[in-house]
C-alpha positions as CSV (number, residue, x, y, z in Angstrom):
1,M,24.9,1.0,23.6
2,M,25.9,0.1,20.0
3,F,23.4,2.6,18.6
4,E,22.5,6.2,19.4
5,A,19.0,7.1,20.5
6,L,18.3,8.7,17.0
7,D,19.2,5.5,15.2
8,L,17.0,3.4,17.5
9,A,14.1,5.9,17.2
10,R,14.3,5.8,13.4
11,F,14.4,2.0,13.4
12,Q,11.5,1.8,15.8
13,F,9.3,4.0,13.6
14,A,10.4,2.2,10.4
15,F,9.6,-1.2,12.0
16,T,6.1,-0.1,13.2
17,V,5.3,1.6,9.9
18,A,6.5,-1.4,7.8
19,F,4.2,-3.6,9.9
20,H,1.3,-1.2,9.7
21,I,1.4,-0.3,6.0
22,I,0.6,-3.8,4.8
23,F,-2.7,-3.9,6.6
24,P,-4.2,-0.6,5.3
25,A,-2.9,-1.5,1.8
26,F,-4.9,-4.7,2.0
27,S,-8.0,-3.3,3.7
28,I,-8.3,-0.4,1.2
29,G,-8.3,-2.9,-1.7
30,L,-10.3,-5.5,0.0
31,A,-13.1,-3.0,1.1
32,S,-13.5,-2.0,-2.6
33,Y,-13.5,-5.6,-3.7
34,L,-16.2,-6.4,-1.2
35,A,-18.3,-3.5,-2.5
36,V,-17.9,-4.8,-6.0
37,L,-18.9,-8.3,-5.0
38,E,-22.0,-7.2,-3.1
39,G,-22.9,-4.9,-6.0
40,L,-22.6,-7.7,-8.5
41,W,-24.7,-9.9,-6.3
42,L,-27.5,-7.4,-6.1
43,L,-27.3,-6.7,-9.8
44,R,-27.0,-10.3,-11.1
45,K,-28.6,-12.3,-8.3
46,D,-25.7,-14.7,-8.6
47,Q,-25.1,-16.7,-5.4
48,V,-21.4,-17.1,-6.1
49,Y,-20.8,-13.4,-5.5
50,L,-22.6,-13.5,-2.1
51,D,-20.5,-16.6,-1.2
52,L,-17.3,-14.7,-2.1
53,Y,-18.5,-11.6,-0.2
54,R,-19.1,-13.6,3.0
55,Y,-15.8,-15.4,2.5
56,W,-13.7,-12.3,2.2
57,L,-15.7,-10.3,4.8
58,K,-14.3,-12.5,7.6
59,I,-10.8,-11.9,6.4
60,F,-11.4,-8.1,6.0
61,A,-12.7,-7.9,9.6
62,I,-9.4,-9.3,10.9
63,V,-7.2,-7.2,8.6
64,F,-9.1,-4.0,9.5
65,G,-8.7,-4.7,13.2
66,M,-5.0,-5.3,12.9
67,G,-4.6,-2.2,10.8
68,V,-6.2,0.0,13.4
69,V,-4.2,-1.5,16.3
70,S,-0.9,-1.4,14.5
71,G,-1.5,2.3,13.5
72,L,-2.2,3.5,17.1
73,V,1.3,2.9,18.2
74,M,2.8,5.2,15.7
75,S,1.0,8.3,17.0
76,Y,2.4,7.7,20.5
77,Q,5.9,7.8,19.0
78,F,5.4,11.4,17.9
79,G,5.3,12.3,21.6
80,T,7.9,9.9,22.9
81,N,10.6,9.7,20.3
82,W,9.8,12.7,18.0
83,S,8.6,15.5,20.4
84,V,10.6,18.2,18.6
85,F,8.9,17.2,15.3
86,S,5.5,17.3,17.0
87,D,6.2,20.7,18.4
88,R,7.5,22.3,15.2
89,A,5.2,20.5,12.7
90,G,2.2,20.0,14.9
91,P,0.3,23.1,13.8
92,V,0.2,21.5,10.3
93,V,0.3,17.8,10.9
94,G,-2.1,17.8,13.9
95,P,-5.2,19.1,12.2
96,L,-4.7,16.9,9.1
97,M,-4.5,13.8,11.4
98,A,-7.6,15.0,13.2
99,Y,-9.5,15.4,9.9
100,E,-8.6,11.7,9.2
101,V,-10.2,10.7,12.5
102,L,-13.2,12.9,12.2
103,T,-14.0,11.9,8.6
104,A,-12.6,8.5,7.7
105,F,-12.4,6.7,11.0
106,F,-15.8,7.8,12.2
107,L,-17.3,6.8,8.8
108,E,-15.6,3.4,8.9
109,A,-16.4,2.8,12.6
110,G,-20.0,3.9,12.2
111,F,-20.8,1.5,9.3
112,L,-18.4,-1.4,10.0
113,G,-20.8,-3.1,12.5
114,V,-23.6,-2.9,9.9
115,M,-21.3,-4.2,7.2
116,L,-20.1,-7.2,9.4
117,F,-23.4,-8.2,11.1
118,G,-26.3,-6.2,9.7
119,M,-27.5,-7.7,6.5
120,N,-30.3,-9.6,8.2
121,R,-31.3,-6.4,10.1
122,V,-31.2,-3.6,7.5
123,G,-31.8,-5.4,4.2
124,P,-29.3,-6.0,1.3
125,R,-29.5,-2.6,-0.3
126,L,-29.0,-0.6,2.8
127,H,-26.3,-3.1,3.8
128,F,-24.6,-2.4,0.4
129,A,-24.7,1.3,1.3
130,A,-22.8,0.4,4.5
131,T,-20.2,-1.5,2.5
132,L,-19.8,1.4,0.2
133,A,-19.4,3.7,3.2
134,V,-16.6,1.6,4.7
135,A,-14.9,1.5,1.3
136,V,-15.2,5.3,0.9
137,G,-13.9,5.6,4.5
138,T,-10.7,3.7,3.6
139,F,-10.2,6.0,0.7
140,I,-10.7,9.2,2.8
141,S,-8.3,7.8,5.4
142,A,-5.6,7.3,2.7
143,F,-6.4,10.8,1.4
144,W,-5.5,12.5,4.7
145,I,-2.6,10.3,5.7
146,L,-1.0,10.8,2.3
147,A,-1.7,14.6,2.5
148,V,0.4,14.6,5.7
149,N,3.2,12.6,4.1
150,S,3.1,14.7,0.9
151,W,3.4,17.9,2.9
152,M,6.5,16.5,4.6
153,Q,7.9,15.5,1.2
154,T,7.1,18.8,-0.6
155,P,6.2,21.3,2.0
156,Q,4.3,24.5,1.1
157,G,1.4,26.7,2.3
158,H,3.0,27.5,5.7
159,T,5.0,30.1,7.4
160,I,7.6,29.7,10.2
161,N,7.1,31.7,13.4
162,A,9.7,32.9,15.9
163,A,9.6,29.6,17.7
164,G,10.5,27.7,14.6
165,Q,7.0,26.2,14.2
166,F,5.4,25.6,10.9
167,V,2.2,27.6,10.9
168,P,-0.5,27.1,8.3
169,A,-1.0,29.9,5.9
170,D,-3.0,28.3,3.1
171,W,-4.7,25.0,3.9
172,W,-5.4,24.3,0.2
173,Q,-1.7,24.4,-0.6
174,I,-0.9,22.3,2.4
175,V,-3.3,19.6,1.4
176,F,-2.7,19.7,-2.3
177,T,1.0,19.8,-2.5
178,P,2.8,19.2,-5.9
179,S,3.5,15.5,-5.0
180,F,0.1,14.7,-3.5
181,P,-2.0,13.7,-6.5
182,Y,0.7,11.4,-7.8
183,R,1.3,9.8,-4.4
184,L,-2.4,9.3,-3.7
185,V,-3.1,7.6,-7.1
186,H,0.1,5.5,-6.9
187,M,-0.8,4.3,-3.4
188,L,-4.4,3.5,-4.2
189,L,-3.4,1.5,-7.3
190,A,-0.8,-0.3,-5.2
191,A,-3.5,-1.3,-2.7
192,Y,-5.8,-2.6,-5.4
193,L,-3.0,-4.6,-7.0
194,T,-1.9,-6.0,-3.6
195,T,-5.4,-7.2,-2.9
196,A,-5.7,-8.6,-6.4
197,L,-2.5,-10.6,-5.9
198,V,-3.8,-12.1,-2.6
199,V,-7.2,-12.9,-4.1
200,G,-5.6,-14.4,-7.2
201,A,-3.2,-16.5,-5.0
202,V,-6.1,-17.8,-2.9
203,G,-8.1,-18.6,-6.0
204,A,-5.0,-20.4,-7.6
205,W,-4.4,-22.4,-4.4
206,H,-7.9,-23.8,-4.5
207,L,-8.0,-24.3,-8.3
208,L,-4.8,-26.4,-8.1
209,R,-6.8,-28.7,-5.9
210,D,-10.2,-28.6,-7.7
211,R,-10.6,-26.8,-11.0
212,A,-14.4,-27.0,-10.8
213,R,-14.9,-24.8,-7.7
214,P,-17.1,-21.8,-8.9
215,G,-16.0,-19.5,-6.1
216,A,-12.3,-20.1,-6.8
217,R,-12.7,-19.7,-10.5
218,R,-14.6,-16.4,-10.1
219,M,-12.1,-14.8,-7.7
220,F,-9.2,-15.9,-9.8
221,S,-10.7,-14.5,-12.9
222,M,-11.5,-11.1,-11.2
223,A,-8.0,-10.9,-9.8
224,M,-6.4,-11.6,-13.2
225,W,-8.6,-8.9,-14.8
226,M,-7.3,-6.4,-12.2
227,L,-3.7,-7.3,-13.0
228,T,-4.2,-7.1,-16.7
229,L,-5.8,-3.7,-16.6
230,V,-4.3,-1.9,-13.6
231,A,-0.7,-3.1,-13.5
232,P,0.2,-1.3,-16.8
233,L,-1.6,1.8,-15.5
234,Q,0.5,1.7,-12.3
235,L,3.6,1.7,-14.4
236,F,2.4,4.8,-16.2
237,V,1.4,6.5,-12.9
238,G,4.7,5.5,-11.4
239,D,6.6,7.2,-14.2
240,L,4.6,10.4,-13.7
241,H,5.4,10.2,-10.0
242,G,9.1,9.8,-10.7
243,L,9.1,12.8,-13.0
244,N,7.4,14.8,-10.2
245,T,10.0,13.6,-7.7
246,L,12.8,14.6,-10.1
247,E,11.4,18.1,-10.1
248,H,10.9,18.5,-6.4
249,Q,13.3,16.0,-4.8
250,P,16.1,15.5,-7.3
251,T,18.5,14.0,-4.7
252,K,16.0,11.1,-4.1
253,V,16.0,10.3,-7.8
254,M,19.8,10.4,-7.9
255,A,19.9,7.8,-5.2
256,M,17.2,5.7,-6.9
257,E,19.1,5.7,-10.1
258,G,22.6,5.2,-8.6
259,H,23.9,8.4,-10.2
260,F,26.8,9.3,-8.1
261,R,28.3,11.5,-10.8
262,S,26.8,14.0,-13.1
263,Y,26.3,13.3,-16.8
264,D,26.8,16.1,-19.3
265,E,25.2,14.2,-22.1
266,G,22.9,11.2,-21.7
267,A,22.7,9.3,-18.3
268,P,22.5,5.5,-18.4
269,L,19.8,3.5,-16.7
270,Y,21.6,1.2,-14.2
271,L,19.9,-2.1,-13.9
272,F,22.2,-3.4,-11.2
273,G,25.2,-2.4,-9.2
274,L,26.7,-2.1,-5.8
275,P,26.4,1.5,-4.4
276,D,29.5,2.5,-2.5
277,Q,28.5,5.7,-0.6
278,E,31.9,6.1,1.0
279,A,33.7,6.1,-2.3
280,G,30.9,7.8,-4.1
281,E,30.6,5.3,-7.0
282,L,28.4,2.5,-8.3
283,R,30.6,-0.6,-8.4
284,H,30.1,-3.5,-10.9
285,A,27.4,-1.4,-12.6
286,V,25.3,-3.0,-15.4
287,G,23.4,-0.3,-17.3
288,I,21.9,0.8,-20.6
289,P,23.5,3.9,-22.1
290,K,21.4,7.0,-22.3
291,L,18.2,5.3,-21.3
292,G,18.1,7.1,-17.9
293,S,18.0,10.5,-19.6
294,L,15.3,9.2,-22.0
295,I,13.1,8.0,-19.2
296,L,13.6,11.0,-16.9
297,K,14.0,13.8,-19.4
298,H,12.4,12.2,-22.5
299,D,15.6,13.1,-24.3
300,P,18.5,10.5,-24.6
301,D,21.1,13.2,-24.7
302,A,19.8,15.3,-21.9
303,P,22.3,16.1,-19.1
304,M,21.6,14.6,-15.6
305,P,23.0,15.9,-12.4
306,G,24.4,13.4,-9.9
307,L,25.1,13.2,-6.2
308,D,28.4,14.9,-6.8
309,S,26.4,18.1,-7.2
310,V,24.9,17.8,-3.7
311,P,26.7,18.2,-0.4
312,R,27.5,14.8,1.2
313,E,25.6,15.7,4.4
314,D,22.4,15.9,2.2
315,W,22.9,12.4,0.7
316,P,20.3,9.8,1.7
317,P,21.4,6.2,2.3
318,V,22.0,5.4,-1.4
319,A,22.2,1.6,-1.2
320,I,18.9,1.2,0.6
321,V,17.0,3.5,-1.8
322,F,18.8,2.0,-4.9
323,W,17.8,-1.6,-4.1
324,A,14.3,-0.9,-2.7
325,F,13.5,0.9,-5.9
326,R,14.6,-2.1,-8.0
327,I,12.6,-4.5,-5.9
328,M,9.5,-2.4,-6.3
329,V,9.9,-2.0,-10.1
330,G,10.8,-5.6,-10.5
331,I,7.7,-6.8,-8.8
332,G,5.7,-4.3,-10.9
333,V,7.1,-5.8,-14.1
334,A,6.2,-9.3,-12.8
335,M,2.6,-8.1,-12.2
336,I,2.3,-6.9,-15.8
337,A,3.8,-10.2,-17.1
338,V,1.3,-12.3,-15.1
339,G,-1.5,-10.1,-16.2
340,L,-0.6,-10.4,-19.9
341,W,-0.1,-14.1,-19.5
342,S,-3.6,-14.5,-18.0
343,A,-5.1,-12.4,-20.8
344,W,-3.5,-14.6,-23.4
345,L,-4.8,-17.8,-21.7
346,R,-8.2,-16.2,-21.2
347,W,-8.3,-15.5,-25.0
348,R,-7.5,-19.1,-25.6
349,R,-10.1,-20.2,-23.0
350,Q,-7.5,-21.9,-20.9
351,L,-7.4,-19.5,-17.9
352,Y,-8.1,-22.2,-15.3
353,R,-6.2,-25.0,-17.0
354,S,-2.6,-23.7,-16.9
355,D,-0.7,-25.1,-13.9
356,G,2.1,-22.6,-14.7
357,L,-0.1,-19.6,-14.4
358,L,-1.8,-20.9,-11.2
359,R,1.6,-21.5,-9.6
360,A,2.9,-18.1,-10.7
361,A,-0.2,-16.4,-9.2
362,L,0.4,-18.4,-6.0
363,L,4.0,-17.2,-5.8
364,M,3.0,-13.6,-6.5
365,G,0.5,-13.7,-3.6
366,P,2.7,-11.8,-1.0
367,M,4.6,-9.8,-3.6
368,G,2.2,-6.9,-3.4
369,F,3.1,-6.4,0.2
370,V,6.8,-6.5,-0.6
371,A,6.4,-3.9,-3.3
372,V,4.4,-1.6,-1.0
373,V,7.0,-1.8,1.8
374,A,9.8,-1.3,-0.8
375,G,8.0,1.7,-2.2
376,W,7.6,3.2,1.3
377,V,11.3,2.7,1.9
378,V,12.1,4.5,-1.4
379,T,9.8,7.4,-0.3
380,E,10.9,7.8,3.3
381,V,14.6,6.8,3.2
382,G,15.1,8.8,0.0
383,R,13.8,11.9,1.8
384,Q,16.7,11.7,4.4
385,P,18.4,13.4,6.1
386,Y,15.2,15.5,6.3
387,V,11.9,14.8,8.0
388,V,10.3,17.9,6.5
389,Y,12.2,18.0,3.2
390,G,14.7,20.8,3.0
391,L,13.5,22.5,6.2
392,L,13.8,20.2,9.2
393,R,16.5,17.5,9.6
394,T,15.6,14.2,11.2
395,A,18.4,14.6,13.7
396,E,16.9,17.9,14.8
397,A,13.4,16.4,15.2
398,A,14.1,13.7,17.7
399,S,13.3,13.8,21.4
400,P,16.1,14.4,24.0
401,I,15.8,10.8,25.2
402,D,18.5,8.3,26.2
403,A,19.2,5.3,24.0
404,P,18.3,2.6,26.6
405,A,14.8,3.9,26.9
406,V,14.2,3.8,23.2
407,A,15.9,0.3,23.0
408,A,13.5,-1.0,25.7
409,S,10.4,0.1,23.9
410,L,11.8,-1.1,20.6
411,I,12.4,-4.6,21.9
412,A,8.9,-4.6,23.5
413,F,7.4,-3.6,20.1
414,I,9.2,-6.3,18.2
415,V,8.2,-9.1,20.7
416,I,4.6,-8.0,20.9
417,Y,4.2,-7.3,17.2
418,F,5.5,-10.7,16.2
419,I,3.3,-12.5,18.7
420,V,0.0,-10.6,18.1
421,F,0.2,-10.0,14.4
422,G,1.9,-13.3,13.8
423,A,-1.1,-15.0,15.4
424,G,-3.5,-12.8,13.4
425,T,-1.7,-13.6,10.1
426,W,-1.7,-17.3,10.9
427,Y,-5.5,-17.2,11.5
428,I,-6.0,-15.3,8.2
429,L,-4.0,-17.9,6.3
430,R,-6.1,-20.6,8.0
431,L,-9.3,-18.9,6.7
432,M,-7.7,-18.6,3.2
433,A,-6.8,-22.3,3.2
434,K,-10.5,-23.2,3.2
435,P,-12.2,-22.8,-0.1
436,P,-15.4,-20.6,-0.5
437,C,-18.3,-22.9,-0.7
438,P,-22.0,-22.6,-1.8
439,D,-24.0,-21.0,0.9
440,E,-20.9,-19.7,2.6
441,P,-21.7,-18.9,6.2
442,G,-21.5,-15.3,7.2
443,L,-20.4,-13.6,10.4
444,A,-24.1,-13.6,11.3
445,D,-25.5,-17.1,11.2
446,D,-29.0,-16.1,10.1
447,V,-28.3,-13.9,7.1
448,P,-31.5,-14.4,5.0
449,Q,-31.0,-14.7,1.3
450,R,-34.8,-14.3,0.7
451,A,-34.5,-10.6,1.4
452,A,-32.9,-10.2,-2.0
453,G,-35.5,-12.4,-3.7
454,I,-33.1,-15.4,-4.4
455,V,-32.4,-18.8,-3.0
456,P,-29.4,-21.0,-3.4
457,G,-29.2,-22.7,-6.8
458,P,-28.0,-26.2,-7.6
459,A,-24.6,-27.6,-6.5
460,S,-22.7,-25.6,-9.1
461,G,-23.4,-22.5,-7.1
462,T,-25.6,-20.7,-9.7
463,P,-28.7,-18.9,-8.4
464,M,-32.3,-19.1,-9.4
465,E,-35.2,-16.8,-8.8
466,E,-37.4,-17.9,-6.0
467,T,-40.7,-19.3,-7.4
468,R,-43.9,-18.5,-5.8
């Protein structure tokens, strides 16, 4: 075998997580977007909001299903490839994962059927409550999963028994670790921005073909508002998250910044470079003097430690972390730029007339997913060589299993994932290629609009009160 079992197990988990994370990121944002659409429909009695709700509900159903299926596989890997981790960290991780199932998954599963098919059976207001329940469920799911991950990043609230197991001592400290609030807010905003980029891209796609479509105009406008308001906020939250990481995981920040050596007075901010881990230097570096210290320490002359102050066996793979961080930040800056561009055109009343903005929004459609995966790479690869930071090394957490067995399951995962999720993605793109239309059909063919006291308006898609 060209690779050891540990390398294959790590790649297998990375592959399945990278596939999985894009679906929850989309479903978290899309569930909230659906709640906003249905709420606006009930409030304003505007048929366009109902048409958009029905349009995106079909896509949400598929995304949610693929998210559940892709997530199930990861839990099995804890027993097959990472049994030592399961044994030692199970007393902490196991209950947190169970709380996610008992709260979030049961809430989502309980109300999902009502959300998808029940408007004609329970009435619009109770149906709106079901939509809200599913949206809240996605938030609770993110809460518990990120609580698990944050404990692995900044562990606290536990003791270690004679068998080497992490035993809970204070559940409040375990759940609310120092990095948890920043990680939770950063991930939720990333999910909302990812969804906004997809919604904006779909709206731009249809506006490039027909500028008069009311549904496309409405979804594009809402997506651009989200970029304008939330993308700068994400930059601020990301900065706070970075400062927290510097305090608790300084080695990760050193790899993100490409700081192989320490700086006694003012570290630069490297924009680009080629990290050479073997030589311990950043080749062909392009940087701005002292800006790194200004951002990280809020003092341009503050000293900054480098990787030369850390034993080499504790270095993460620097090149992966360095470039993944720049991909994430670069896409974030592009989001801010598109949001500001749309705000300027909106002020000039030309939001739907600019081919340049529409094409830019179309190109940015998948970039949220790229940024989410890149951010996950920074978080997880930057934690290496530990699976529980500072306490349990990844090499010590793997199962005593031979490489051929891991390779066989890895190949099976790759083939099945690309077939199943490739087909699902292709079908989602087909749905997106069709524009939302007036009286958009729902998942249930006989959804009555009269229950809300409205009937479809004229061809423009505007509503009117039912006359009696």
